[in-house]
N, C-alpha and C positions, 0 to 999 in steps of 0.2 A: 928100170926106172918107173915103169908104169905100175908095177906092183907096189912100189914105195908110195906113189901118189895115191893109189887106191887105199892103202893102209892109212895114210895121213887124212884122207877125206873121211874114212870110216871113224877114225879116232876123233876127228873134228865134230862129226855128227853126234858121237857118243858123249862128248864133253858138252856140246851145245844143248843136248836134250835136257839134262838136269838143270842147266842154267835157265832155259826157257820156262820150265815148270816152277822154278823158284821165283821167276819174275811174275808168273801168274798168281802166286800166293801173296804178293804184295797188295796192300789195300789200294783201292781206287782213290784218285784225288778227291778232296773234299767237295769240290764243285760237282763232280760226277755223282758222288753219293747223294748230295742234296737234290740234284735233278732227278735221280732215280727213286727217291723216297716218295711214298704216298703223301697226300696232303696231310699236313700236321693236324693233329686232333684239336688243338686249341684254335687254330685258324678256321677249321671247319665249324666249330661251335660258334665262333664269333660271326662267321658268315651266316649261319642259320639264324642267329639272334637278330641280325640286321637285315634279313630277307623278309619279304612280305609274308605274313602269317595267313593261313586259311581263315576265312571269316568265321567269327563266333556266332553260333546259332542259339537263340534263346535270350532270356533275361540274365545278365551277368550277376545281378543281386540275388537270384534264386539258387545259385550254385555255391557250395562251400569251397573254401580255398583249396582243400585237398583235391577236390574234383577238377578244379581249374588246372591244378598242377598235373594231374593224370592226363587230362586232355591235351595240354600243351606238350607234355613229354611224349605222348604218342604221335602227335602231329609233326613234331620236329625230330623225333627219333633220338632224343637226348635224355640223359639221366637228370632228374631234378629232385633235390632232397630238401625237406623242410627241417631246419634245426629247431626242434620243439623245445629243447633245453634253453636255447637262447630266448625264446618267447616266454617261457615259464619264469625266467629271471626278472622279467618286467611285469609279471602279473597276468599274462595271457595263458591260461591253463590248457586250453585245447584249441590250438591254432588251426588244426585240421578242419574243425566244424564252423569256424568263423566265416560269415558271408560278407561280401563287400557291400558298401553303401555308396554306389556311384550313380551319377546322373549322366547318361550318355545317350545321344540319339541313335548311334550305331557304333559298333566296334568292328568296322571293316577297314581294310587298307592300312592297318597298323603293322609294324614290324613286331616280332616276338618280344624284342626289347621294350618297345613302347607299351605293348599290352601288359607285360609283366611289371613294368615300372608303374603303370596306372593302377594295376591291381594291388600293388603293395603300398602305393602312396596313401591310401585311405587309412592304413594301419597307424597306430600311434608311433610306431618305430618299425619300419619294414624296408628291407633292401635285399639285393642278391649279389652274389659273387660267383665267379668261375673258380672252382677248386678242383684241381686234377682234371678228371674227365666228366665232371658233373657241375650242375648249377646248384648252389646252396642258397636257400632262402633263409635269412637270419635278420636279427634286429640291426638297426642302424648303428647302435653302440658297438656291437660285435664286428660289424663291417669296418667301422672306423678303427677299432683296435687291431684287426687283422691287416689293414692297409696302412697303418700308422698315420692315420688322417684324423681330422676333427669333424664334429657335426654341430649344426645349429639347432636351436629349439625355436620353432615358429610360434606365432601368437596363439594358435590353438593347441599348443603343447606337443605337436608332432615333431619328430626329429628327422632331419635330413642331413646328408653329408655336405660339408662345405664345398668340396670339389667332387665332381662326378668321377667315378671309377671308370677308367678306360682301359680296355684290353685290345691289343692289336699285335699282329704278327706280320712282319714284312721281310721278304727275301728278295734281294737283287732288284730293288725298286728305288727310283730316284727320290732324294730327300723331299723335294717339293710335293711329289705325289703322296708320299707317306704322311706328311704333315696335313695335307688337304683331306686325306681319308680319316685321320684322327679328328679333325675339326668337324667333319660331317657327322660323326658319331656322337 
């Protein structure tokens, strides 16, 4: 009898072995995969945009837009693209060399979003969007078209979106906290 039990135990282990390895090949539950994922790229970009930016040194008006974009891209570690075709369509032939015309006592304590919005606000039509893993600087008309939104024309002929574009990523957060976070942005 003992040899029969031993055989039964060995056969049981042999059968259980492949079953366990098959269980290991099953995908982990969704909640476990979400917890194990690195921070989402979009969420990381949004956090960087709404975090305080290192102070700008120098006169903002002396630096062309492209140089501002390069500095901001390096400081934040983000890809920033200027859609030159978008600006050519409204008559701005070389957006890279255009310099801002701002009056500011200092450009410190701003978030990257506030700095970029201020920098683009002086253009006749300037906005930015997050597309994929990059920030795209484009005209307000193209931003409105891409977001299926509308824009207003101000008294000085500048164009601004009717509603601000808001990007946010929330995982496992109570609704009231998510809404409060959107309202702050």
